[in-house]
Every structure is written in C-alpha cells, then in structure tokens.
C-alpha positions in Angstrom: 0.0 0.0 0.0 1.3 3.4 -0.9 1.6 6.6 1.2 -0.3 9.8 0.5 2.1 12.7 0.2 0.6 16.2 0.7 2.5 19.2 -0.7 1.5 22.7 0.2 2.5 25.2 -2.5 5.2 27.7 -1.9 4.8 31.2 -0.6 2.7 33.8 -2.5 2.4 37.5 -1.6 -1.0 36.8 0.1 0.2 33.7 2.0 3.0 35.9 3.4 0.6 38.7 4.4 -2.1 36.3 5.7 -4.7 37.2 3.2 -7.3 34.4 2.4 -6.5 33.2 -1.1 -8.8 30.7 -2.9 -9.6 31.5 -6.5 -7.2 34.5 -6.9 -4.4 32.9 -8.9 -1.2 34.5 -7.5 2.2 33.4 -8.6 4.8 32.2 -6.2 7.2 34.7 -4.7 10.9 34.3 -5.2 11.0 32.7 -1.8 8.1 30.5 -2.7 10.0 29.3 -5.8 13.0 28.5 -3.6 10.7 26.6 -1.2 9.3 24.6 -4.0 12.7 23.7 -5.4 13.9 22.7 -2.0 11.2 20.0 -1.8 12.8 18.0 -4.7 15.0 15.8 -2.4 11.9 14.9 -0.4 9.9 13.9 -3.5 12.3 12.5 -6.1 13.4 8.9 -6.0 9.9 7.8 -5.1 7.6 5.9 -7.4 4.2 7.5 -7.9 1.0 5.7 -8.8 -0.7 9.0 -9.2 0.2 12.7 -9.0 -2.5 15.3 -8.8 -2.4 19.1 -8.3 -4.8 21.9 -7.9 -5.3 23.6 -11.3 -4.2 27.0 -9.8 -0.8 28.2 -11.0 0.8 28.3 -7.5 0.2 24.6 -7.1 1.2 23.6 -10.6 4.4 25.6 -10.4 5.3 24.1 -7.1 4.9 20.6 -8.6 7.1 21.5 -11.5 9.8 23.1 -9.4 9.7 20.2 -6.9 10.2 17.7 -9.7 6.9 15.8 -9.3 6.5 13.8 -12.6 3.2 13.3 -14.5 1.1 15.8 -12.6 -2.6 15.9 -13.6 -4.8 18.9 -12.6 -7.6 18.0 -10.3 -10.3 20.7 -9.8 -11.4 19.2 -6.5 -8.0 20.1 -5.0 -8.9 23.8 -5.3 -8.5 25.8 -2.1 -11.5 26.5 0.2 -13.8 29.1 -1.4 -13.6 32.0 1.0 -16.5 33.9 -0.6 -16.6 37.5 0.5 -13.4 37.0 2.6 -11.1 36.5 -0.5 -8.1 38.7 -0.1 -9.0 39.7 3.5 -6.9 38.9 6.6 -8.3 37.3 9.8 -7.4 40.5 11.6 -9.5 42.6 9.2 -12.4 40.1 9.6 -12.1 40.4 13.4 -12.8 44.2 13.2 -16.3 43.5 12.0 -16.7 40.0 13.5 -14.7 39.7 16.8 -13.9 36.1 17.6 -14.6 34.9 14.0 -13.2 31.5 13.2 -13.3 30.0 9.7 -13.8 26.5 11.0 -16.9 27.3 13.0 -18.3 30.5 11.6 -17.9 30.1 7.9 -17.4 32.8 5.4 -19.3 35.8 4.2 -21.2 35.3 0.9 -19.1 36.2 -2.2 -20.0 36.8 -5.8 -22.2 34.4 -7.7 -19.3 32.4 -9.1 -17.6 32.2 -5.7 -20.3 32.1 -3.0 -18.1 30.5 -0.3 -18.0 27.1 1.2 -18.7 25.5 4.5 -16.3 23.0 6.1 -18.7 20.2 5.1 -18.7 21.3 1.4 -14.9 21.3 1.4 -15.0 17.9 3.1 -17.2 16.6 0.3 -14.6 17.6 -2.2 -11.9 16.0 -0.1 -13.9 12.8 0.1 -14.1 12.8 -3.8 -10.3 13.2 -4.0 -9.8 10.4 -1.5 -12.2 8.2 -3.5 -10.3 9.0 -6.7 -6.9 8.1 -5.2 -8.1 5.0 -3.3 -7.3 2.4 -5.9 -3.9 3.9 -6.5 -3.1 3.9 -2.8 -4.3 0.3 -2.3 -2.2 -1.1 -5.1 1.5 -1.7 -5.4 2.3 0.9 -8.0 3.7 3.5 -5.5 2.7 6.5 -3.6 0.1 9.2 -4.4 1.1 12.9 -4.3 -1.3 15.8 -4.0 -0.1 19.4 -4.5 -2.6 21.9 -3.2 -3.5 24.4 -0.6 -3.4 24.7 3.2 -7.0 24.7 4.3 -8.0 22.1 1.7 -5.2 19.7 2.7 -6.0 20.2 6.3 -9.6 19.1 5.7 -8.5 16.2 3.5 -6.2 15.1 6.3 -9.1 15.1 8.8 -11.3 13.1 6.4 -8.5 10.6 5.7 -8.2 10.0 9.4 -11.9 9.5 9.8 -12.6 12.9 11.4 -15.2 15.5 10.6 -14.0 18.1 8.1 -14.0 20.8 10.8 -11.2 19.0 12.6 -8.8 20.1 9.9 -8.4 23.0 12.3 -6.0 20.7 14.3 -3.4 20.5 11.6 -1.3 23.7 10.9 0.3 23.5 7.5 3.2 25.8 6.4 4.0 26.9 2.8 6.5 24.8 0.9 6.1 21.6 3.0 5.6 17.9 2.5 3.4 15.8 4.8 2.9 12.1 4.7 -0.2 10.1 5.5 0.5 6.4 5.9 -1.1 3.4 7.6 -0.4 1.4 10.7 -2.2 -1.8 11.4 -4.6 -1.0 8.5 -5.5 2.4 9.9 -4.6 5.8 8.3 -2.0 7.7 10.4 0.1 10.9 10.1 3.6 9.6 9.5 5.3 13.0 8.9 4.0 16.6 9.0 5.2 20.0 7.8 8.5 18.6 6.5 10.8 20.9 4.6 14.3 20.6 3.3 
C-alpha cells in the first residue's frame, strides 16, 4: 500500500501577508519558488502511482519546481472558497466580527461564481479526491502525491483520518512543505507533518 504525500504550494504574496486566497491565482514569490525547489529531495526517488495538483498556478508551479512527474490537474484540489473573505486577513475580519473562526463561523457570501464554502462542502470535495486516489493507494504501483493548498489539505487530512472536516483546524500547514499520511495496522495515520528541506 502506498503513502499519501501532501504538498502545500510555496509562498505567495498573500500567504505571506495572511490574506485568504482561494480562486485568486497569485504566482509564487521568489522565496516560494525556492521553497518549491527545496522539496525535490523529499519527493524525487519515489515511485508515484498518481500525481495530482490543484489547477491553480501556484500549485502547478510548485509541482514543476519540486520535480513531481506526470502531474494531472484535479479541480477538487482547489482551495476552500472563502467567498466574501477573499483577499482579507483574519485581523481585518475580526474588526467586524470579533472572535470569528473560519472553521466554526464560515465565510461571508461572495460573488455568484464564488459564493463561499462550509467545512462540510470542502469535506465533500476532499472525500471525492480520496475516493479517486483510493485504488492507486491500495495497489503496489507506488505513492500518491497531492499538490494543493493549506486549508483544503487540512480538511483532507481530517477526512482521511476519519474525522469530521472541521477537525482540519487541528493541523497547521506551512507553505512549501511535504506531509505524509500512511497506515499502521490498517488504519490511516500521520507519518510526517510539515517537513521541509
């Protein structure tokens, strides 16, 4: 059985400033490109049964720079739709909603094409990704690598471990890192978290 490798894309201007970034397709910063390149030793030399990335440029570029072969875009790996909070920091949101928490309070409605998502809606996308990679993980062809975004990968981790989507709040995930979900006695476990070169 293969491992599930989770790669968070490198730094962007908005990840550095703490602005919520879902559909806004920002490029990696120079530092973000260096972060992505530094992941190559952690990812090369492995055999991959499947390699998927969010279709957004920051994830695709991270996969390229990290040397992940044969990456296919997967729309369900898109970041959490922050709706009306796109481009807004948590500190700015707290000015109007003191004590606001993404995981329990959700997002403000956004434009028609980006209305926002609840943890459960993000969890449903994560479940679809996990269903898609299930056969690849169960076989002997190698590992599966997913290159995507922090909040989405946190939700996916919760779902892989059998937890509700909202429990993704327990897993902090830094830019330009690799995490590995494996199994122990047939149960999914976190084998490594937030690893960087």
